[in-house]
C-alpha positions as CSV (number, residue, x, y, z in Angstrom):
1,L,-40.7,-9.4,-50.8
2,G,-38.0,-6.9,-50.9
3,F,-36.1,-5.3,-53.6
4,F,-34.4,-8.6,-56.1
5,A,-31.2,-7.1,-57.5
6,A,-28.3,-5.1,-56.6
7,I,-28.5,-4.0,-60.4
8,S,-31.0,-4.0,-62.4
9,I,-30.6,-2.7,-66.2
10,E,-33.9,-2.0,-67.8
11,T,-32.5,-0.3,-70.5
12,D,-31.1,-0.9,-74.8
13,N,-27.8,-0.2,-75.3
14,V,-25.6,-0.7,-71.3
15,E,-22.4,-1.7,-70.7
16,L,-21.5,-2.4,-67.5
17,N,-17.7,-1.7,-67.2
18,L,-17.5,-2.9,-63.1
19,N,-13.1,-2.3,-63.6
20,S,-12.2,-5.0,-60.9
21,Y,-14.4,-4.5,-58.2
22,Q,-16.7,-6.5,-56.6
23,I,-20.3,-6.4,-55.8
24,S,-21.9,-8.1,-52.6
25,M,-24.8,-9.0,-50.2
26,S,-23.5,-7.9,-46.9
27,K,-24.3,-10.9,-44.5
28,S,-27.4,-9.4,-42.8
29,F,-28.9,-8.2,-46.0
30,Y,-27.8,-11.8,-46.8
31,I,-30.0,-14.0,-44.5
32,Q,-32.8,-11.1,-44.5
33,Q,-33.0,-10.8,-49.0
34,R,-33.4,-14.2,-49.8
35,L,-35.0,-13.4,-53.2
36,F,-32.0,-11.6,-55.0
37,T,-29.8,-11.2,-58.0
38,V,-26.7,-9.1,-57.7
39,I,-27.8,-8.3,-62.0
40,E,-30.5,-8.6,-63.1
41,I,-31.3,-7.8,-66.7
42,G,-34.5,-6.8,-66.8
43,N,-37.0,-5.5,-64.6
44,S,-38.3,-8.1,-63.2
45,P,-37.4,-11.8,-61.9
46,F,-40.5,-13.5,-63.3
47,V,-42.1,-13.2,-66.8
48,T,-45.6,-11.5,-67.1
49,D,-47.9,-13.3,-64.7
50,Q,-45.7,-15.8,-62.4
51,G,-43.7,-15.9,-59.6
52,P,-45.2,-15.6,-56.1
53,V,-46.9,-12.1,-56.6
54,N,-47.4,-10.1,-59.3
55,F,-44.1,-7.8,-60.3
56,G,-45.9,-6.2,-63.2
57,I,-45.4,-6.2,-66.9
58,S,-41.7,-7.6,-67.3
59,K,-39.3,-5.7,-70.5
60,S,-36.6,-7.6,-72.7
61,I,-33.3,-5.7,-72.6
62,S,-31.3,-5.9,-76.0
63,N,-27.5,-5.2,-75.8
64,V,-26.3,-5.3,-72.5
65,Y,-22.1,-6.2,-71.7
66,I,-21.0,-7.2,-68.1
67,H,-17.5,-7.5,-67.6
68,D,-14.3,-7.3,-65.9
69,G,-15.4,-7.8,-61.9
70,I,-16.0,-9.7,-59.1
71,L,-20.5,-10.9,-58.2
72,G,-20.3,-11.9,-54.8
73,L,-22.5,-12.9,-52.0
74,S,-25.9,-13.8,-53.5
75,S,-29.1,-15.6,-52.4
76,Q,-29.8,-17.0,-55.5
77,F,-27.9,-15.1,-58.6
78,G,-25.0,-14.0,-59.5
79,I,-26.9,-13.7,-63.3
80,H,-30.5,-13.0,-64.2
81,S,-32.1,-12.9,-67.1
82,N,-35.5,-13.2,-69.0
83,D,-35.9,-12.7,-72.7
84,A,-33.3,-10.8,-73.2
85,T,-31.2,-10.3,-76.6
86,N,-27.9,-10.1,-77.1
87,V,-26.1,-10.4,-74.1
88,T,-22.4,-10.4,-74.1
89,L,-20.5,-11.6,-70.2
90,E,-16.7,-10.9,-70.1
91,K,-14.0,-11.4,-67.2
92,L,-16.4,-12.2,-64.5
93,R,-16.1,-14.3,-61.0
94,I,-19.5,-15.8,-59.6
95,C,-19.1,-16.9,-56.5
96,E,-20.8,-18.0,-53.5
97,F,-24.5,-18.1,-55.2
98,E,-27.1,-20.7,-53.9
99,T,-28.8,-21.2,-56.9
100,A,-26.9,-20.2,-60.1
101,G,-23.5,-18.1,-61.3
102,V,-25.7,-17.4,-64.2
103,E,-28.9,-18.0,-64.9
104,L,-30.7,-16.7,-69.0
105,N,-33.8,-17.6,-70.1
106,G,-35.7,-17.0,-73.4
107,F,-32.4,-15.5,-74.7
108,D,-31.2,-14.4,-78.2
109,G,-27.8,-14.2,-78.7
110,L,-26.0,-15.2,-75.9
111,I,-21.4,-14.9,-75.4
112,M,-19.8,-15.7,-72.6
113,N,-16.0,-15.2,-72.1
114,N,-13.8,-16.2,-69.4
115,L,-15.9,-16.3,-66.9
116,I,-14.7,-18.3,-63.3
117,I,-18.2,-20.0,-61.6
118,G,-18.0,-20.7,-57.9
119,P,-17.5,-21.7,-55.0
120,S,-21.3,-21.7,-54.2
121,S,-22.0,-20.2,-51.5
122,I,-21.1,-22.3,-48.1
123,Q,-22.5,-20.0,-45.5
124,V,-26.0,-20.5,-45.7
125,K,-27.5,-20.1,-42.8
126,P,-31.3,-20.2,-42.7
127,S,-33.6,-22.8,-44.6
128,G,-36.3,-22.0,-47.0
129,T,-38.3,-22.0,-43.9
130,Y,-36.9,-18.5,-42.7
131,A,-37.9,-16.7,-46.0
132,N,-41.5,-18.2,-46.3
133,A,-41.6,-17.3,-42.3
134,R,-40.5,-13.3,-43.9
135,F,-42.8,-13.1,-46.6
136,L,-45.8,-14.4,-45.0
137,S,-44.7,-11.6,-41.5
138,Y,-45.5,-8.7,-44.6
139,A,-49.3,-10.6,-45.3
140,L,-50.0,-10.7,-41.7
141,Y,-49.3,-7.3,-40.8
142,K,-51.8,-6.4,-43.3
143,L,-54.1,-8.7,-42.4
144,L,-53.6,-7.0,-39.1
145,N,-54.1,-3.8,-39.9
146,E,-57.5,-4.3,-42.0
147,I,-58.6,-5.9,-38.8
148,G,-57.9,-3.0,-36.2
149,D,-58.8,-3.6,-32.5
150,N,-61.0,-6.6,-33.5
151,S,-57.1,-8.5,-33.9
152,L,-57.0,-9.0,-29.7
153,N,-60.3,-11.1,-30.0
154,E,-60.5,-12.5,-33.2
155,T,-58.9,-16.5,-32.4
156,I,-58.1,-19.8,-33.8
157,I,-58.7,-22.6,-31.9
158,F,-55.8,-25.4,-33.2
159,Q,-56.2,-29.1,-32.7
160,G,-55.8,-30.1,-28.2
161,E,-58.0,-27.0,-27.8
162,R,-54.7,-24.8,-27.9
163,T,-56.1,-21.2,-28.4
164,L,-54.3,-17.7,-29.6
165,T,-55.8,-14.5,-31.4
166,I,-54.5,-13.1,-34.2
167,Q,-52.0,-10.7,-33.0
168,Q,-50.5,-13.8,-30.6
169,I,-50.5,-15.2,-34.0
170,Y,-48.1,-13.0,-35.8
171,D,-46.4,-12.1,-32.5
172,N,-45.0,-15.6,-32.1
173,L,-43.8,-15.4,-35.7
174,I,-42.1,-12.0,-35.7
175,L,-40.3,-13.2,-32.0
176,S,-39.4,-16.5,-33.9
177,M,-37.9,-15.1,-36.2
178,D,-36.2,-12.8,-34.1
179,I,-34.4,-15.4,-32.7
180,A,-33.4,-17.3,-35.9
181,Y,-32.0,-14.7,-36.9
182,R,-29.8,-13.3,-33.7
183,Y,-29.0,-17.4,-33.7
184,F,-27.7,-17.1,-37.0
185,F,-25.1,-13.9,-35.6
186,N,-24.6,-15.7,-32.3
187,M,-25.9,-13.1,-30.9
188,N,-28.5,-15.2,-28.7
189,D,-29.1,-14.0,-24.8
190,E,-30.3,-15.4,-21.4
191,S,-33.9,-13.5,-22.2
192,D,-33.6,-15.9,-25.9
193,K,-33.2,-18.8,-24.6
194,N,-35.9,-18.8,-21.6
195,E,-38.5,-18.5,-24.7
196,A,-41.0,-21.5,-24.6
197,L,-40.1,-20.8,-28.9
198,Y,-36.6,-20.8,-28.6
199,L,-35.6,-24.3,-29.8
200,Q,-38.7,-24.7,-31.9
201,S,-37.3,-21.5,-33.9
202,I,-33.8,-23.3,-34.4
203,E,-34.9,-26.7,-35.2
204,L,-38.0,-24.5,-38.1
205,Y,-35.2,-21.8,-39.7
206,S,-32.2,-22.7,-39.2
207,N,-29.7,-24.9,-41.7
208,P,-26.7,-26.6,-40.3
209,V,-25.1,-28.2,-43.2
210,G,-24.2,-24.3,-44.2
211,L,-24.8,-25.2,-48.0
212,P,-27.3,-24.1,-50.3
213,D,-30.8,-26.6,-49.6
214,G,-32.9,-25.9,-52.5
215,S,-34.1,-28.2,-55.2
216,S,-31.0,-28.2,-57.8
217,L,-27.6,-25.9,-57.6
218,Y,-25.8,-24.6,-61.0
219,G,-22.9,-23.2,-62.4
220,I,-24.9,-21.3,-65.8
221,V,-28.4,-22.6,-67.1
222,T,-29.7,-21.9,-70.1
223,F,-33.4,-22.5,-71.6
224,S,-35.0,-21.6,-74.5
225,G,-32.6,-19.2,-76.2
226,T,-30.8,-19.3,-79.7
227,N,-27.2,-18.1,-80.6
228,M,-24.9,-19.2,-77.9
229,K,-21.0,-19.1,-77.6
230,M,-18.9,-19.2,-74.3
231,S,-15.6,-20.0,-74.5
232,N,-12.8,-20.5,-71.8
233,I,-15.5,-21.4,-68.8
234,K,-14.4,-22.8,-65.5
235,I,-17.2,-24.2,-63.0
236,Q,-15.4,-25.3,-59.8
237,D,-16.9,-25.8,-56.0
238,L,-20.0,-26.4,-56.4
239,K,-21.4,-27.7,-52.8
240,L,-25.7,-28.9,-52.1
241,N,-27.7,-30.4,-49.6
242,V,-30.9,-30.3,-50.6
243,N,-34.0,-30.7,-48.6
244,E,-37.0,-32.9,-49.7
245,V,-40.1,-31.9,-48.8
246,P,-42.5,-34.6,-49.3
247,A,-45.9,-31.9,-50.6
248,S,-49.4,-33.7,-48.8
249,Y,-52.6,-33.1,-50.5
250,F,-55.9,-34.0,-48.8
251,D,-57.9,-34.5,-51.8
252,E,-58.9,-38.0,-52.0
253,C,-60.1,-37.1,-48.4
254,M,-63.0,-35.4,-50.1
255,S,-66.9,-36.3,-50.2
256,Y,-67.4,-38.0,-53.5
257,E,-69.4,-35.7,-55.6
258,S,-66.6,-33.3,-55.2
259,Y,-63.8,-34.7,-55.9
260,T,-61.8,-35.0,-59.1
261,N,-58.4,-36.7,-60.1
262,D,-56.1,-33.8,-60.1
263,Y,-54.8,-32.9,-57.0
264,S,-54.1,-30.0,-55.0
265,V,-50.9,-29.6,-52.9
266,L,-51.2,-27.4,-49.4
267,K,-49.2,-24.4,-50.0
268,G,-49.1,-21.4,-48.1
269,A,-50.1,-17.6,-49.4
270,F,-46.9,-17.3,-51.4
271,G,-46.5,-20.6,-53.2
272,N,-44.3,-22.6,-50.9
273,I,-45.5,-26.0,-49.6
274,M,-46.8,-26.4,-45.7
275,D,-44.3,-29.1,-44.8
276,L,-46.6,-31.3,-42.7
277,R,-43.9,-32.8,-40.7
278,R,-42.8,-29.5,-38.7
279,M,-46.3,-29.7,-37.6
280,V,-46.4,-32.4,-36.2
281,G,-44.1,-32.5,-33.0
282,G,-40.7,-32.3,-33.7
283,W,-38.4,-34.6,-36.0
284,N,-38.8,-37.8,-34.0
285,N,-42.7,-37.3,-35.4
286,G,-41.6,-35.5,-38.6
287,E,-39.5,-38.7,-39.7
288,I,-42.5,-41.1,-40.0
289,I,-43.8,-39.4,-42.7
290,D,-39.9,-39.5,-44.5
291,L,-39.8,-43.0,-43.9
292,G,-43.5,-44.3,-45.0
293,D,-44.4,-45.4,-41.6
294,D,-48.2,-45.2,-40.6
295,I,-49.3,-41.7,-40.3
296,T,-52.8,-41.9,-38.1
297,H,-51.6,-41.5,-34.8
298,L,-49.7,-37.8,-35.9
299,Q,-51.7,-34.7,-34.3
300,Y,-51.1,-31.1,-34.9
301,V,-49.0,-29.9,-33.2
302,G,-48.4,-27.1,-34.8
303,N,-45.1,-23.7,-35.4
304,P,-45.2,-20.0,-35.3
305,L,-44.8,-20.7,-39.4
306,S,-47.9,-23.1,-39.8
307,D,-50.2,-21.2,-37.0
308,A,-49.5,-18.2,-39.5
309,Q,-50.5,-19.6,-42.8
310,I,-53.5,-21.0,-41.2
311,A,-54.6,-18.0,-39.6
312,L,-53.8,-15.8,-43.4
313,S,-56.6,-18.5,-45.2
314,I,-58.9,-18.1,-42.5
315,F,-59.1,-14.7,-41.8
316,G,-57.4,-13.5,-45.2
317,N,-59.7,-15.6,-47.6
318,E,-56.8,-17.5,-48.9
319,G,-58.7,-20.2,-48.6
320,Q,-57.0,-23.5,-47.2
321,N,-58.2,-27.2,-47.6
322,D,-60.8,-28.5,-45.6
323,A,-59.4,-31.6,-45.1
324,F,-56.4,-30.3,-43.6
325,L,-58.4,-27.9,-41.8
326,K,-60.5,-30.4,-39.7
327,W,-57.0,-31.7,-38.8
328,A,-55.3,-28.5,-37.6
329,L,-57.7,-27.3,-35.8
330,N,-59.8,-28.6,-32.7
331,E,-63.2,-28.3,-35.4
332,Y,-64.1,-27.3,-38.4
333,N,-67.1,-27.2,-40.0
334,G,-68.4,-29.4,-37.1
335,E,-65.5,-32.4,-37.5
336,S,-62.3,-33.1,-36.3
337,Y,-59.7,-35.3,-37.3
338,Q,-57.8,-36.5,-34.3
339,G,-54.4,-37.8,-36.7
340,L,-53.5,-37.5,-39.5
341,P,-55.8,-39.3,-42.3
342,Q,-54.9,-42.6,-44.6
343,C,-56.3,-40.0,-47.2
344,V,-53.4,-37.9,-47.0
345,G,-51.7,-38.1,-50.7
346,W,-47.8,-37.0,-51.5
347,V,-45.9,-35.8,-54.1
348,C,-41.8,-36.6,-53.6
349,N,-38.2,-35.4,-54.9
350,R,-39.6,-31.8,-54.3
351,D,-38.5,-28.5,-52.4
352,N,-39.6,-26.3,-50.1
353,M,-41.2,-23.8,-53.2
354,F,-42.9,-27.2,-55.2
355,N,-39.9,-27.1,-58.0
356,Q,-38.1,-30.1,-58.9
357,N,-35.6,-31.6,-57.1
358,E,-32.4,-31.8,-60.0
359,G,-29.4,-32.5,-57.5
360,I,-26.1,-30.2,-59.0
361,M,-25.3,-29.2,-62.8
362,G,-22.6,-27.7,-63.8
363,L,-23.7,-26.7,-66.8
364,K,-27.6,-27.2,-68.0
365,I,-28.4,-26.5,-71.6
366,E,-32.2,-26.7,-72.8
367,S,-33.9,-26.1,-75.3
368,I,-31.5,-24.3,-77.6
369,N,-31.0,-23.8,-81.3
370,N,-27.2,-23.4,-81.9
371,V,-24.6,-23.7,-79.2
372,E,-20.7,-23.6,-79.4
373,I,-18.8,-24.7,-76.6
374,E,-14.6,-24.1,-76.8
375,N,-12.7,-25.3,-73.6
376,I,-14.8,-25.5,-70.6
377,V,-13.8,-27.3,-67.1
378,I,-15.9,-28.7,-64.6
379,K,-15.1,-30.1,-61.6
380,R,-15.3,-30.7,-57.8
381,L,-19.2,-30.5,-57.9
382,T,-20.0,-32.4,-54.9
383,N,-23.7,-32.7,-53.5
384,K,-24.0,-33.8,-50.0
385,S,-28.0,-34.2,-49.9
386,P,-30.0,-37.2,-47.9
387,L,-31.7,-40.5,-48.9
388,P,-34.7,-39.5,-50.5
389,S,-38.2,-39.5,-48.8
390,Y,-40.0,-42.2,-49.2
391,A,-43.3,-40.6,-48.1
392,F,-44.6,-41.5,-52.1
393,L,-44.2,-45.6,-51.3
394,N,-44.7,-46.4,-55.2
395,Y,-41.6,-45.8,-57.1
396,T,-41.4,-48.6,-59.8
397,K,-38.8,-47.2,-62.1
398,R,-36.4,-43.9,-62.7
399,D,-38.8,-42.3,-65.3
400,D,-40.9,-41.8,-62.3
401,I,-38.5,-39.2,-61.4
402,H,-38.3,-37.7,-64.7
403,H,-34.3,-34.9,-64.3
404,G,-33.6,-37.2,-61.7
405,L,-33.3,-36.8,-57.5
406,G,-31.7,-33.7,-55.4
407,T,-29.0,-36.7,-55.3
408,D,-28.0,-36.4,-58.4
409,T,-24.9,-35.2,-60.0
410,K,-23.8,-33.5,-63.6
411,G,-21.5,-32.1,-64.9
412,I,-23.4,-31.1,-68.0
413,Y,-26.5,-31.7,-69.1
414,I,-27.8,-31.2,-73.0
415,N,-31.2,-31.4,-73.6
416,D,-33.6,-30.7,-77.1
417,S,-30.3,-29.0,-78.1
418,D,-28.2,-28.6,-80.8
419,V,-24.5,-28.5,-79.7
420,I,-20.7,-27.9,-81.0
421,F,-18.2,-28.4,-78.7
422,D,-14.5,-27.3,-80.2
423,G,-11.6,-26.9,-77.8
424,F,-8.7,-29.3,-76.4
425,N,-9.4,-28.4,-72.9
426,N,-12.9,-29.5,-72.4
427,V,-12.9,-31.5,-68.6
428,I,-15.0,-32.9,-66.6
429,Q,-14.0,-34.0,-63.4
430,K,-14.1,-35.1,-59.5
431,L,-17.5,-35.2,-59.4
432,I,-19.8,-36.9,-56.5
433,S,-22.8,-37.4,-55.1
434,F,-23.2,-39.1,-51.3
435,N,-26.3,-40.9,-51.8
436,G,-27.0,-40.7,-55.5
437,D,-25.9,-40.9,-59.7
438,V,-23.1,-39.1,-60.1
439,V,-22.3,-38.9,-64.6
440,G,-20.6,-36.2,-67.0
441,L,-22.4,-35.9,-69.3
442,N,-26.1,-36.7,-69.5
443,I,-27.7,-36.6,-73.1
444,K,-31.4,-36.5,-73.7
445,E,-33.4,-36.3,-76.5
446,D,-33.6,-34.6,-79.4
447,V,-29.6,-33.4,-78.9
448,Y,-27.3,-33.4,-81.7
449,V,-23.7,-32.8,-80.3
450,I,-20.7,-32.6,-82.9
451,F,-16.8,-32.9,-81.5
452,D,-14.9,-31.0,-84.3
453,Y,-13.5,-34.3,-85.6
454,V,-11.2,-32.6,-88.5
455,F,-10.6,-36.1,-89.8
456,S,-12.9,-36.8,-91.5
457,D,-14.3,-34.8,-94.3
458,N,-18.6,-35.3,-94.2
459,L,-18.2,-33.5,-90.5
460,P,-18.3,-29.7,-90.3
461,S,-16.0,-27.3,-89.7
462,K,-16.3,-23.7,-88.0
463,A,-14.9,-21.1,-89.8
464,P,-12.6,-19.5,-89.1
465,D,-11.0,-22.5,-87.9
466,T,-9.2,-24.9,-90.3
467,D,-9.2,-28.5,-91.0
468,T,-5.8,-29.5,-89.3
469,E,-4.6,-32.3,-86.7
470,D,-4.2,-29.8,-83.9
471,D,-7.8,-28.5,-84.7
472,K,-9.0,-31.5,-83.3
473,S,-11.3,-31.2,-80.1
474,S,-11.9,-33.4,-77.6
475,I,-13.0,-33.9,-74.0
476,E,-12.0,-36.1,-70.8
477,I,-14.5,-37.2,-68.0
478,R,-12.7,-39.0,-65.3
479,E,-13.4,-39.2,-60.9
480,L,-16.7,-39.8,-60.8
481,C,-18.1,-41.0,-57.6
482,P,-21.9,-41.9,-56.9
483,G,-22.9,-43.5,-53.7
484,Y,-19.7,-41.9,-51.7
485,E,-21.2,-42.4,-48.5
486,I,-23.5,-46.1,-48.8
487,T,-21.7,-49.0,-47.5
488,F,-23.1,-52.8,-47.5
489,A,-25.0,-52.4,-44.9
490,L,-26.8,-49.5,-45.7
491,L,-27.2,-51.5,-49.0
492,A,-28.3,-54.8,-47.9
493,E,-31.2,-52.6,-45.4
494,L,-32.1,-50.4,-48.9
495,I,-33.2,-53.8,-50.5
496,V,-34.8,-55.5,-47.7
497,E,-37.5,-52.5,-47.1
498,Q,-38.0,-52.7,-51.0
499,K,-36.1,-49.4,-51.2
500,Y,-33.3,-50.0,-53.9
501,P,-32.9,-49.8,-56.9
502,Y,-35.6,-47.3,-57.2
503,P,-35.2,-44.3,-55.6
504,N,-32.1,-45.4,-55.2
505,T,-29.5,-46.0,-57.0
506,F,-25.9,-44.9,-57.7
507,Y,-24.4,-45.2,-60.8
508,A,-21.7,-43.5,-62.7
509,C,-21.7,-42.7,-66.2
510,N,-19.0,-40.8,-68.3
511,I,-21.5,-40.2,-70.6
512,L,-25.3,-41.7,-70.2
513,V,-27.6,-41.3,-73.1
514,D,-31.3,-41.8,-72.0
515,N,-32.9,-41.9,-75.2
516,K,-31.0,-44.0,-77.9
517,E,-33.7,-44.8,-80.5
518,I,-32.5,-43.7,-84.0
519,G,-33.5,-40.0,-84.6
520,S,-34.0,-39.1,-81.4
521,M,-30.3,-37.7,-80.4
522,S,-26.7,-37.9,-82.3
523,I,-22.9,-37.7,-81.0
524,E,-20.3,-37.5,-83.6
525,P,-18.1,-38.7,-83.6
526,Y,-18.6,-41.4,-81.5
527,P,-17.6,-41.9,-78.7
528,P,-16.3,-38.2,-78.8
529,N,-12.8,-38.0,-79.0
530,G,-10.9,-38.1,-75.3
531,I,-13.2,-40.5,-74.7
532,D,-11.9,-44.6,-75.3
533,A,-15.6,-46.2,-74.6
534,I,-19.1,-45.0,-73.4
535,W,-19.7,-46.7,-70.0
536,C,-22.0,-46.7,-66.9
537,A,-22.1,-48.8,-63.7
538,D,-23.5,-49.6,-60.3
539,N,-21.0,-48.7,-58.0
540,V,-20.6,-48.9,-54.2
541,P,-18.0,-47.7,-52.7
542,D,-15.8,-50.2,-50.1
543,D,-13.4,-46.4,-48.9
544,K,-15.3,-43.2,-48.3
545,Y,-11.8,-42.3,-48.8
546,D,-10.4,-42.3,-52.1
547,I,-12.2,-40.4,-54.9
548,I,-13.4,-43.5,-56.3
549,G,-14.2,-46.8,-55.1
550,N,-15.0,-50.2,-56.3
551,V,-16.6,-53.4,-54.1
552,L,-16.0,-56.1,-56.6
553,P,-13.5,-54.5,-59.5
554,I,-14.4,-56.0,-62.9
555,E,-13.0,-55.8,-66.1
556,I,-15.3,-55.2,-68.5
557,K,-14.5,-54.4,-72.2
558,V,-16.8,-51.8,-73.1
559,D,-17.0,-51.3,-77.3
560,A,-17.8,-48.7,-79.3
561,K,-17.3,-49.3,-82.4
562,T,-19.3,-53.0,-82.9
563,E,-21.8,-51.5,-84.6
564,S,-24.8,-53.7,-83.7
565,D,-29.0,-53.2,-84.2
566,Y,-28.6,-52.7,-80.2
567,S,-25.6,-49.6,-81.1
568,T,-25.4,-45.7,-81.7
569,A,-22.0,-46.3,-82.1
570,H,-23.1,-47.0,-86.1
571,L,-24.7,-43.8,-86.3
572,A,-21.4,-42.0,-86.8
573,G,-19.4,-45.2,-87.7
574,I,-16.5,-44.4,-86.5
575,N,-13.6,-46.9,-85.7
576,V,-12.7,-46.9,-82.0
577,E,-10.4,-48.9,-79.9
578,S,-12.0,-50.9,-77.3
579,K,-11.1,-50.1,-73.5
580,A,-11.4,-52.7,-70.1
581,I,-12.9,-50.3,-67.7
582,P,-13.1,-51.5,-64.2
583,M,-16.4,-51.4,-62.8
584,V,-18.7,-53.2,-60.4
585,N,-21.3,-55.7,-61.3
586,A,-22.5,-55.5,-64.8
587,P,-23.6,-52.5,-66.5
588,H,-26.0,-49.6,-65.7
589,Y,-27.1,-49.9,-69.6
590,D,-28.9,-53.1,-70.6
591,N,-27.6,-55.8,-73.5
592,K,-28.1,-52.7,-75.6
593,L,-24.4,-52.4,-74.4
594,D,-21.7,-53.5,-76.5
595,I,-19.4,-56.0,-74.3
596,Y,-17.1,-58.9,-75.8
597,N,-18.3,-62.1,-75.1
598,E,-15.6,-63.4,-74.4
599,N,-15.5,-62.3,-70.5
600,I,-19.0,-63.4,-70.3
601,P,-18.7,-66.8,-68.0
602,Y,-15.8,-64.7,-66.0
603,L,-19.0,-61.7,-65.5
604,Y,-21.3,-64.1,-64.3
605,F,-19.1,-66.6,-61.6
606,I,-18.2,-63.2,-60.3
607,I,-21.8,-61.5,-60.5
608,G,-22.8,-65.0,-58.7
609,I,-19.9,-64.7,-56.0
610,F,-21.5,-60.6,-55.3
611,C,-25.0,-62.1,-55.1
612,I,-23.7,-64.9,-52.6
613,I,-22.4,-62.0,-50.5
614,M,-25.1,-59.6,-50.8
615,V,-27.6,-62.5,-49.6
616,V,-25.7,-63.6,-46.7
617,F,-26.0,-59.6,-45.9
618,V,-29.8,-59.5,-46.2
619,L,-30.5,-62.2,-44.4
620,V,-27.9,-61.5,-41.2
621,T,-29.5,-58.0,-41.6
622,F,-33.5,-59.2,-41.1
623,I,-32.7,-61.4,-38.5
624,M,-30.5,-58.6,-36.5
625,K,-34.1,-56.6,-37.3
626,C,-36.0,-59.3,-35.6
627,G,-34.2,-59.5,-33.1
628,N,-34.2,-56.4,-32.1
629,I,-37.9,-56.3,-32.9
630,L,-38.4,-59.2,-30.6
631,M,-36.6,-57.7,-28.0
632,N,-37.9,-54.0,-27.8
633,G,-41.5,-54.7,-28.8
634,N,-41.0,-51.3,-31.6
635,R,-39.2,-50.5,-34.8
636,S,-35.4,-50.0,-33.9
637,K,-34.1,-46.8,-35.7
638,S,-32.5,-47.7,-38.8
639,V,-28.6,-46.6,-40.2
640,K,-30.5,-44.5,-42.9
641,N,-33.2,-43.1,-40.1
642,Q,-30.2,-40.8,-39.4
643,K,-30.1,-39.4,-43.8
644,Y,-33.2,-37.6,-42.5
645,K,-32.5,-35.9,-39.7
646,Q,-31.7,-32.8,-41.5
647,A,-31.0,-30.5,-38.4
648,K,-29.0,-32.7,-37.0
649,Y,-26.9,-33.3,-39.7
650,V,-23.6,-32.0,-39.1
651,D,-20.5,-31.3,-41.8
652,T,-17.9,-33.3,-41.4
653,D,-16.0,-32.4,-44.4
654,D,-12.6,-31.4,-44.1
655,D,-11.6,-29.6,-47.2
656,D,-11.0,-25.8,-47.0
657,D,-13.9,-24.5,-48.8
658,D,-11.7,-20.9,-48.5
659,I,-13.5,-18.7,-51.8
660,S,-9.1,-18.7,-52.4
661,D,-9.0,-22.4,-53.7
662,A,-11.2,-21.2,-57.0
663,T,-9.0,-18.4,-57.8
664,E,-5.7,-20.2,-59.2
665,D,-6.5,-18.6,-63.3
666,E,-7.1,-14.7,-62.3
667,I,-9.3,-12.8,-64.0
């Protein structure tokens, strides 16, 4: 897989003074090495017995101090670690990463001071499939050496009687990667363009949007640790375009005797999903899977990557699902499928490596005990991910998606942790999702959050702080824009096709509490200082050039001081002034949200008008679709279909993405 880091710290008691220098991957190395961290605290990127290959026994490192420098271009992380103890990161600028600026797991003792995280990389030319091909090429080369001269004789007959030797399959894989590599640097000559694999190679391996296309993008992510302190942190200018890959499984195609309730997702040798959409002859056929349409006529056409994956499974003893091979090969064990069998199952909301999609999170804190945060600014997070795939048709509620969708944008996410916020400069600002939800602060389960509110003696303060009015901590959350590209026409179409509200939702919340049961979470004070009211609202922009667009702005008074049985405000017993919040429709919360009763008749009237308008849109859309069917004799292409043609997507954002955008605060 290539070496995984520029610097790996593999011993205790290390100070790394970057002395104001920068460490980055070269552009060529960046394209070729797709598993890379600038600084790894440890001897392996994975804990023991984890990862796509065996990295050996991982070692825990103690007492590391990294400071005063810039960590630049990286295909994964700026800094990464597993099971480290007493780590201090200070006066660092971390930018142009694809997965996270900082990720630390299983730590005990972490201090982060004066960090600027972002922007993320905007020059991600290869897609995840290019990394899959590079990893696979080494394994296939090893197989060729083991077979020896027989590589010219051993053949595979694919569906349609397309016959290739193992050597030809390997040569096609290498040629396709070479064509793509030269394409990334605008170096293709006429000989490349005359190759039969030219267009297929570019479509297979390129990422035309140029943004990270994995499951998630984080500024800072921490998991399973204790004792974390953060102060003066800025996370900014993160952009993501998730390539959701529907994972297929053929278990239900098996005989009754061998069938189990578990499913085995179709994967390659290194844990990547084998993407059926790329095996059926171009995106026009591939999008049929994404749209949840009839797949039984789709035949295996193949590509250099999938051909190589099949060859390795057959001759390399990697194993593969029999039903899949009956479809991909001309014949397997005396049987074959002419089209994809109806029994194929799907798992959605996953990326190329079967990671669950979560979208963008500025800061993720999960299973961390004793967290202190002072002055964190998170701004300009933009998620351009397309609408979810509908290969899996049985979404019934948002819970089916667990942590969320790849289209989500979240400022701070906290789960199973206790966190104290301090300082008055905690800001979450300008979060955008093109096709999903936006949440400023997301509180999950088993969370205890304190804003160091000094006016009440029963709330704790931290030494050496003193309880003065100037010491009050607060948080600001503003400029949240969900569904930035969702129009009335597209929304009506989603409703007609029963794809709204599940899996698609387009709401904004300044603070979202997923579980409001007493004992599962606590926020003190409630709402936090700086927040007049906790609210959620469905929001479809009427003008995509406005950072906040509202379709029928309705002023609803959301009162957090009402101590009803349905409110969590009474947990803290804090008196807060209510404030009118511009919203669309009713808030995302149900009747558990406190709404002044005198506004209910007015609210019903406005919602009634809105519903009438929506019914008209639905009817018009339905009539137009029926007319197109009668005239054309087949199903017309819908507006949303373009969302799935990731290879055809063109980024038209005029924002200045230069790295200098993030240099307003010097180290």
